[in-house]
C-alpha positions as CSV (number, residue, x, y, z in Angstrom):
1,M,0.0,0.0,0.0
2,T,1.5,3.4,-1.0
3,T,0.6,6.9,0.1
4,T,-0.7,7.6,-3.4
5,D,-3.5,5.1,-2.8
6,P,-6.7,7.2,-2.6
7,E,-8.4,4.6,-0.4
8,Y,-5.6,4.4,2.2
9,S,-6.1,6.2,5.5
10,V,-3.3,6.0,8.1
11,D,-5.7,6.7,10.9
12,Q,-8.0,3.9,9.9
13,E,-5.0,1.6,9.6
14,I,-3.8,2.5,13.1
15,A,-7.3,2.1,14.5
16,H,-7.6,-1.3,12.9
17,F,-4.3,-2.4,14.3
18,F,-5.1,-1.4,17.9
19,G,-8.3,-3.4,17.7
20,A,-6.1,-6.5,18.0
21,T,-4.1,-5.4,21.0
22,S,-4.6,-4.7,24.7
23,A,-2.3,-1.7,24.5
24,T,-3.6,1.7,23.5
25,R,-2.2,4.2,21.0
26,S,-2.0,6.9,23.7
27,A,0.0,4.6,25.9
28,C,2.4,3.8,23.1
29,D,2.8,7.5,22.2
30,S,3.4,8.3,25.9
31,Y,6.1,5.7,26.1
32,A,7.9,7.1,23.0
33,K,7.7,10.6,24.4
34,E,8.9,9.7,27.9
35,H,11.8,7.5,26.7
36,L,13.0,9.4,23.7
37,G,11.6,12.9,23.9
38,G,10.8,15.1,20.9
39,D,7.6,15.0,18.9
40,V,5.9,11.6,18.4
41,I,4.8,11.4,14.8
42,P,3.3,8.2,13.2
43,V,5.0,7.1,10.0
44,A,3.0,7.9,6.9
45,V,2.3,4.2,6.0
46,Q,1.8,1.7,8.8
47,G,2.4,-2.0,8.6
48,V,-0.4,-4.5,9.4
49,C,1.4,-6.0,12.4
50,S,2.8,-2.9,14.1
51,Y,2.4,0.7,15.0
52,T,5.5,2.8,14.2
53,V,6.4,6.4,15.1
54,Y,9.2,8.8,14.8
55,A,10.5,10.2,18.1
56,G,13.5,11.8,19.7
57,P,15.4,15.0,18.8
58,N,14.6,15.9,15.2
59,G,12.7,12.6,14.9
60,Q,16.0,10.6,14.6
61,S,14.7,7.5,16.3
62,I,12.0,5.1,15.4
63,V,9.8,3.3,18.0
64,Q,7.9,0.3,16.7
65,F,5.2,-1.5,18.7
66,R,4.7,-5.0,17.3
67,L,2.2,-7.7,18.1
68,K,3.7,-10.2,20.5
69,S,3.0,-13.1,18.1
70,L,5.0,-11.3,15.4
71,E,8.0,-10.3,17.5
72,L,11.1,-9.2,15.6
73,R,13.8,-11.8,15.3
74,M,16.6,-10.0,16.9
75,D,19.1,-12.4,15.4
76,T,17.9,-11.4,11.9
77,A,18.0,-7.7,12.7
78,E,21.6,-8.1,14.0
79,L,22.5,-10.1,10.9
80,A,21.1,-7.4,8.7
81,R,23.2,-4.8,10.6
82,T,26.3,-7.0,10.3
83,I,25.9,-7.5,6.6
84,Y,24.5,-4.2,5.4
85,G,26.0,-1.9,8.0
86,Q,24.5,1.6,7.9
87,F,21.9,0.4,5.4
88,A,20.0,-1.5,8.1
89,S,18.6,-0.1,11.3
90,Q,20.2,-0.8,14.7
91,V,17.4,-2.4,16.7
92,T,17.0,-2.6,20.5
93,F,14.3,-4.6,22.3
94,R,12.7,-2.6,25.2
95,G,10.1,-5.0,26.6
96,Q,6.3,-5.2,26.5
97,I,3.3,-2.8,26.8
98,G,-0.2,-4.1,27.4
99,E,-1.2,-7.5,28.9
100,D,-2.1,-10.9,27.6
101,V,-5.9,-11.0,27.6
102,E,-8.4,-13.2,25.7
103,G,-8.7,-12.0,22.1
104,K,-6.1,-9.3,22.5
105,E,-2.3,-9.3,22.3
106,P,0.3,-7.1,24.1
107,L,2.9,-5.3,22.1
108,Y,6.7,-5.7,22.1
109,I,8.6,-2.4,21.9
110,Y,11.6,-1.9,19.6
111,I,13.7,1.2,19.2
112,M,15.5,1.6,15.9
113,S,18.0,4.0,14.5
114,R,16.4,6.0,11.7
115,I,18.1,5.3,9.1
116,E,28.8,-2.5,3.6
117,G,28.5,-6.2,4.3
118,S,30.2,-9.6,4.5
119,P,29.6,-12.8,2.6
120,L,27.7,-15.6,4.1
121,D,28.5,-19.3,3.6
122,V,25.3,-21.3,3.2
123,D,25.7,-25.1,3.3
124,Q,24.3,-27.4,0.7
125,A,21.7,-28.8,3.1
126,Y,20.1,-25.4,3.4
127,R,20.1,-24.9,-0.3
128,G,18.5,-28.3,-0.7
129,S,15.8,-27.5,1.7
130,L,15.0,-24.3,-0.1
131,K,14.9,-26.2,-3.4
132,C,12.4,-28.7,-2.0
133,R,10.2,-25.9,-0.6
134,Y,10.2,-24.0,-3.9
135,E,9.3,-27.2,-5.8
136,E,6.5,-27.9,-3.5
137,E,5.1,-24.4,-3.6
138,L,5.4,-24.1,-7.4
139,G,3.6,-27.5,-7.6
140,L,0.7,-26.0,-5.6
141,L,0.6,-23.0,-8.0
142,L,0.6,-25.3,-11.0
143,T,-2.7,-26.8,-9.8
144,S,-4.3,-23.6,-8.5
145,L,-3.4,-20.7,-10.8
146,P,-5.1,-20.3,-14.2
147,D,-3.7,-22.0,-17.3
148,R,-2.0,-18.9,-18.6
149,F,0.6,-19.1,-15.8
150,H,1.4,-22.8,-16.3
151,P,4.2,-22.4,-18.9
152,L,6.0,-19.9,-16.7
153,I,5.7,-22.1,-13.6
154,Q,6.9,-25.2,-15.5
155,K,9.9,-23.2,-16.9
156,T,10.7,-21.9,-13.4
157,L,10.6,-25.4,-12.0
158,K,13.3,-26.4,-14.6
159,S,15.4,-23.4,-13.6
160,L,15.4,-24.2,-9.9
161,P,18.8,-25.9,-9.8
162,A,20.4,-22.9,-11.4
163,I,18.5,-20.5,-9.2
164,I,19.6,-22.3,-6.0
165,S,23.2,-22.1,-7.2
166,L,23.1,-18.3,-7.1
167,P,24.8,-16.4,-4.2
168,M,22.8,-16.6,-1.0
169,V,21.9,-13.2,0.5
170,L,19.9,-11.8,3.4
171,L,16.7,-11.2,1.3
172,H,14.4,-8.3,2.2
173,K,10.9,-9.7,1.8
174,D,9.0,-6.3,1.7
175,F,11.4,-4.2,-0.5
176,G,8.7,-1.7,-1.4
177,V,8.8,2.1,-1.8
178,C,7.7,2.7,1.8
179,N,10.7,0.9,3.2
180,I,13.4,2.6,1.0
181,M,14.6,5.8,2.6
182,V,16.2,8.4,0.4
183,D,17.6,11.9,0.9
184,E,15.1,14.4,-0.3
185,S,17.6,16.8,-1.8
186,S,19.9,14.3,-3.5
187,C,17.6,11.3,-4.0
188,N,20.5,9.1,-2.8
189,L,19.7,6.0,-0.8
190,V,19.9,6.6,3.0
191,G,18.8,3.2,4.2
192,V,16.3,0.3,4.1
193,I,14.0,-0.4,7.0
194,D,11.6,-3.3,8.1
195,W,13.7,-6.4,8.0
196,A,11.2,-8.3,10.1
197,E,10.5,-11.0,7.5
198,A,14.0,-11.2,6.0
199,E,15.4,-14.7,5.1
200,I,18.5,-16.1,3.6
201,A,17.6,-17.0,0.0
202,P,19.1,-16.9,-3.6
203,F,19.9,-13.4,-4.9
204,G,17.2,-12.0,-7.2
205,L,14.0,-13.3,-5.6
206,N,12.9,-9.8,-4.6
207,L,14.0,-8.0,-7.8
208,H,10.3,-7.8,-8.8
209,S,10.1,-5.0,-6.2
210,H,12.2,-2.8,-8.6
211,Q,9.1,-2.6,-10.9
212,R,7.3,-0.5,-8.3
213,L,9.9,2.2,-8.7
214,I,9.5,2.5,-12.4
215,S,5.8,1.7,-12.8
216,K,2.5,2.8,-11.3
217,I,-0.2,0.6,-9.7
218,H,-3.8,1.6,-9.6
219,I,-5.8,-0.2,-6.9
220,K,-8.5,-1.1,-9.4
221,N,-6.9,-0.8,-12.9
222,G,-3.6,-2.5,-12.2
223,W,-0.1,-1.8,-13.6
224,S,1.0,0.8,-16.0
225,R,4.5,2.0,-16.9
226,Y,6.0,5.5,-16.6
227,D,6.8,7.0,-20.0
228,D,10.5,6.5,-19.5
229,Y,10.1,2.9,-18.2
230,N,12.4,1.4,-20.9
231,A,15.2,3.9,-20.2
232,L,14.9,3.4,-16.5
233,E,15.0,-0.4,-16.9
234,E,18.1,-0.1,-19.1
235,V,19.8,2.2,-16.6
236,F,19.1,-0.3,-13.8
237,W,20.5,-3.4,-15.6
238,N,23.5,-1.4,-17.0
239,A,24.4,-0.1,-13.5
240,F,23.9,-3.6,-12.0
241,S,26.2,-5.2,-14.6
242,R,28.8,-2.4,-13.9
243,E,28.7,-2.8,-10.1
244,T,29.0,-6.5,-10.3
245,R,32.0,-6.1,-12.8
246,G,30.1,-7.7,-15.6
247,L,27.7,-10.6,-15.7
248,D,27.9,-13.6,-18.1
249,S,24.7,-14.1,-20.1
250,E,23.9,-17.3,-18.3
251,T,24.0,-15.8,-14.8
252,A,21.9,-12.8,-16.0
253,R,19.3,-15.2,-17.3
254,T,19.3,-17.1,-14.0
255,I,18.8,-13.9,-12.0
256,R,15.8,-13.0,-14.2
257,S,14.4,-16.5,-13.6
258,A,14.9,-15.9,-9.8
259,R,12.9,-12.7,-10.2
260,I,10.0,-14.7,-11.8
261,L,10.2,-17.3,-9.0
262,G,10.1,-14.5,-6.4
263,T,7.1,-13.0,-8.1
264,L,5.2,-16.3,-8.1
265,L,6.0,-17.0,-4.5
266,S,5.2,-13.5,-3.2
267,C,2.0,-12.9,-5.2
268,G,0.7,-16.4,-5.6
269,F,0.1,-17.2,-2.0
270,T,-1.8,-15.7,1.0
271,S,0.0,-13.9,3.8
272,R,3.2,-15.5,5.1
273,L,3.1,-13.7,8.5
274,A,3.9,-16.0,11.4
275,N,0.6,-15.4,13.2
276,M,-1.6,-16.1,10.2
277,P,-3.0,-19.4,9.1
278,K,-0.8,-21.6,7.0
279,T,-0.1,-20.0,3.6
280,I,-2.1,-21.4,0.7
281,P,-2.4,-20.4,-3.0
282,I,-4.5,-17.2,-3.5
283,G,-8.3,-17.5,-4.0
284,N,-11.0,-15.3,-5.3
285,D,-11.3,-13.1,-2.3
286,E,-10.3,-9.4,-2.2
287,S,-6.7,-10.1,-1.3
288,G,-6.4,-12.8,-4.0
289,T,-7.8,-10.4,-6.6
290,Y,-5.1,-7.8,-5.8
291,K,-2.4,-10.4,-5.9
292,M,-3.7,-11.8,-9.2
293,R,-3.6,-8.3,-10.5
294,D,0.2,-8.2,-9.7
295,L,0.8,-11.6,-11.3
296,D,-1.0,-10.6,-14.5
297,G,0.7,-7.2,-14.6
298,L,4.3,-8.5,-14.1
299,L,4.1,-11.9,-15.8
300,I,1.3,-11.9,-18.4
301,N,0.1,-8.5,-19.7
302,P,2.3,-7.6,-22.8
303,A,2.1,-3.9,-21.9
304,T,3.5,-4.3,-18.4
305,R,5.2,-7.7,-17.9
306,F,9.0,-8.1,-17.4
307,T,10.7,-7.0,-20.6
308,D,12.6,-10.3,-20.8
309,L,9.2,-12.1,-21.2
310,A,8.3,-10.1,-24.3
């Protein structure tokens, strides 16, 4: 959900969130004010499992109140900081607010810095387990998604050995425009936030997120490209090739296959949040309709699908 969505209301989103917790918004705001000072300002776009505010002098700190059932994995946050340095927030756990009561959850409190790396050796057993999981999930999509997706799913299944052989990275699972911080004057990257659902996976699985930077999404009408889409796409891949000191054509093809795999796994299933029912292929409900819109827009529609699928 982006701030340009006409139907999005941050106050409604916050009110909906506090309906699931025993803590109150005022108690959370008071905590942030008491412990960090400064003005307490909600971030413009809230997550579905947390309430997040800026606080401290000049709003340089972030306080996030997360549902207890969706606590941040501190080991993952620390790994992100270790690998990505200043591009990942420093996270501190500060305890709980609210009580465990029937039908309501307390909140865990995290203080983060408002907004370099090291390689990670991943053993073959882990790669093998990922391959089995991806095979199983693609098999589910093959029996649940419409026929128009079947050739792509079958091709992706054949590409899995190559995809699994790509470098393993700490993969941000919600690399959307709301989680990418930029300097307003220079437009340079300042940092990336919200590593809650990150996992170690093959490079490229989240590259479909790049499309949200060079395209528009209408909540009803789906995807459309900016006028300079082709130029922006070319700039991206040329810069990527330059920064990686050149890519052989086979590796480039495999990375693009990983992007398709990531799109299918991200958009083809229901929510993967830990406190939600077991994920299943999308259906005909409202959430499924929006995800099908993304699948069609990125993989099928000739006017908006990945250029390598043309």
